[in-house]
N, C-alpha and C positions, 0 to 999 in steps of 0.2 A: 303482539307487535310493540316494540319499544317506542318511546317518544321520538327518538331520532329517526326510526324507520317510517313513522307516520307523518313526519314533518315534510312540507313541500320542498322541492329543490329550486323552485322559482315561484315567486308570488308578486303580483302587482295589485295596487288598490286605487281604482279610479284614475288611471294614468291617462294624461293628455299629452300630445306632442304636436307642435307646429313648426314648420320650417320658417326660419326668420327672414325678415326683409333685410335690406342692406344696413339698416341701423341696429340689427340684432334683435329687434322686437317682432312679435307675431304680426302678420299682415292684417290690417283692419278689415273686417268684413269677411275674412276667409276662415272657415271653421278648421279646427285641428285635424290633421291627417289621421291621428289616432285619438279616439275619444272615449273617455270613461272606461278604460280597459282594466277590468279586474279579472285576473286569472290566477289559478292556483294549480301548479303542475306537480302532481304527486311523484314520489320517488319511483322510478321504473316505468313511468307512463310513456307511451308512444302516441303523441298527439298529431293527428293529421290536420293541417291548416288549409282550409279551402276558402275560395273567394275569387271574384273576377279581377281582371287587371285593373289596378288603381284602387282596389278595396282597402289597401293599407298593409298587406301581408309583409312585403319587403321592408317597409318603414318600421313596422313593429319589430321585426327581427333585427334591424339595424340599431334600433334604440336599445335592445336588450343585449347586443353583442358587439363584436369588433372584428377588424380584419388585419391581415399581414401581407407583405409583398410576395409576389408570385412569379417574378421574371428576373433573369440574369444569366450571364454566361457561366453557369455552373451545372454540374450533373444533378440528376434527381437524387442520387444517393447522398451527395454532399449537402443538399438542402435538407433532406430528411434527417441526416445524422447531425445537423447543426443544432437540433433541438436537444438540450441536455436533459439528463435524468430520465431517459426512456428505457424501458425494459427491452433488451435486444430481441427476445423471443416474440414479444408483442409487435415490435417493429417488423420483424420478418414475416409474421403472420398477416399483418395488414397489407404489406407489399405484395404478398402472395394472393390475398383475396382480391386486390385491385389490379393484379397482373402488371405491376410497375417494373419497367426495365431500369435498373440502377444507372445505366449509362446514358439515359435520355439527357440531352442538353436543354435546359429550361427556356432558353431564348429561341429554340428551334422546334419545340414540340407542338403538336396539334392542340386544339381546344380540349378534345377529349382526354389527351394525355396529361395536359396541365390540370384538368379537373381531378384526375386520379391522384396526382401528387398533392393537390390542395386538400382533398378529402383525407388522404393519409396523414398530413400534418395536423389536421384537426382532430384526428383520432389517436395519435401516438400516445398521449398521456390520457389515461381514463378520466373523462370529464364527468362532472355532476350533471351538467346540462349541455345538450347539443341543439343548436338552432340551424336548421338545414333549409336552404332556399333553392329549390329546383336543382339540386345537386346532381341528379341522374340524367339530365337532359342530353349530355354528350357521351353517356356510357352505353355500351352495347347491352344486349339482353342478358347475357351471362354475368357480366360485371355488375349490372344493376341488381340481379337476383342475389348474387353472392353478398353484395353490400347490404341489402335489406335484411338478409339473414344474419349477418354480422351485427347489425344495429339491434336486431331483436334480441340476440344473445347478450349484448351489452346492457340492455334495459333489464333483462331478466336476471342476469348473473351479478351485475355490478350496481343495479339500481339507477342507471343513468336515465334522466328525464329528457325526452326528445320532442321537439316541435319540428315538424316536417311540412313545409309548404311545397305543393306540387300541383301540376295540371295533368300528370301522367298517372293513371289509376290502375294500370294493368298489374295484377298480382298483389294489390294492396287491400283487397276485401277483408282479409283476416289479419292484417298486419297491425292496424292501430288499436290502442286501448281506449282512446278518446278522440272525439271529433270537435274541431273548432271551425266555425264559419264566420268570416268577416264580411261586412257590407258597409260601405261608406265610412270606414274607420271604426266601426262599432262591432262588438262581439254579439252576433245574432244567435248563434248556437254554441253551446258548450255542454257536451254530453258524453257519458261513457258509451263506447261502441256497442256494448252488449245491450244497451237500451234502445238501439235504433234497429227496427225490424229489417230494413233494407240491407243492412250489413250481414245479418244472419243468412240472408238469401243471396249473398254475393252480388248485390246491386248497388255498389258504391258509385259507379259511373252514372247510373240512372238517378241516384239521389243527388249527386253533385249537379247534374244537368237540370234537375227539377228546381233546386235552390237558385241556381244561376239565372234560369229563365224567369223565375218569380221576381228576383232582384231586378232584372232588366226591365220587366214590366212596371215595377214600382218606380224606377228611375224615369221612365217615359211619362208616367202619370204626374210625377213631381215636377218635371220640366214643363209639361203642358199647363199645369196649374200656375206655375210661376209666370209663364208667358201670358196666360189669360189675365193675370193680375198686374201685368205691365212691368214685371221684374226682369231685368236683363240678365243674361248669363254672365258668370264671373269671367273677368279678363285673364286671370291667372291660370296657367296650364298646370293643374295639379298632377296630372298623370306623369309628367316628366320628372317630378321630384322623386317618385318611387324607384327610379333607376339611377340613383346618384353615386354608385360606386365609381371610384377613380380608376382609370385604365391601369392594368397591371397589378391589381390588388384583389386577390381571391375572387376573381370574376372572369368570365369568358371575355375574349377580345371581340366577340360579336357585338354589333351595335345595339345599345340600349339593354344589354344583358345585366342581370343583377344576381346571378347565381353565386351562392356563397355557403361556406361552412363556418359557423361561429360556435365557439365553445366557451364555457364559463367554469 
């Protein structure tokens, strides 16, 4: 393997991120939403990102990526063809995989249809890194299966590194090459999938449930200890920050949705 092949497509070292107060500075007494995050995504890795709501998954992906507008009175084909320098055969293949009607009007489509166009735009140019935040929530079973197979091929044939955050585990048991688990903004688990026995036995759902229940219990104990010591609960609502996508930007129109495809 050459030095280029062995180099990571994404790497962070002790990354912290805090949402700022109105003065642009971190809010005193409020810990960073992402804390001491050191990750190294190998070329071709498919990393499944797990964690409860508010654990920092969406915030982490937002820090690493970006978004583009997704609404307007134009056709799906016009929006898709507006991205220059795209291989026509690749564009046609992705539209076929996602079952996109080129005549869809983007200001009238459903959440599921807009999601398909969003995903298509994110995949048109072969990326080095894909950051996927609950992207299949509005897709039907066949579209989801076809998309996951396409992403697998991208990682294996092109070396694309993928981080995929989801709460939908059907059909994912043999899909990831790596597992990431976030808790309280910290990376608690980072492992190759082959080193996790539960995945070899197709028990991804059971594993995720186990980790999430353990985390929930630890949070209860931490809160009880703080209350016993006379410490009040923080007045800042941290959970609302993890859903900060603006309306009409690579996100569902559903309330508090943060679904997105981000590429680098």
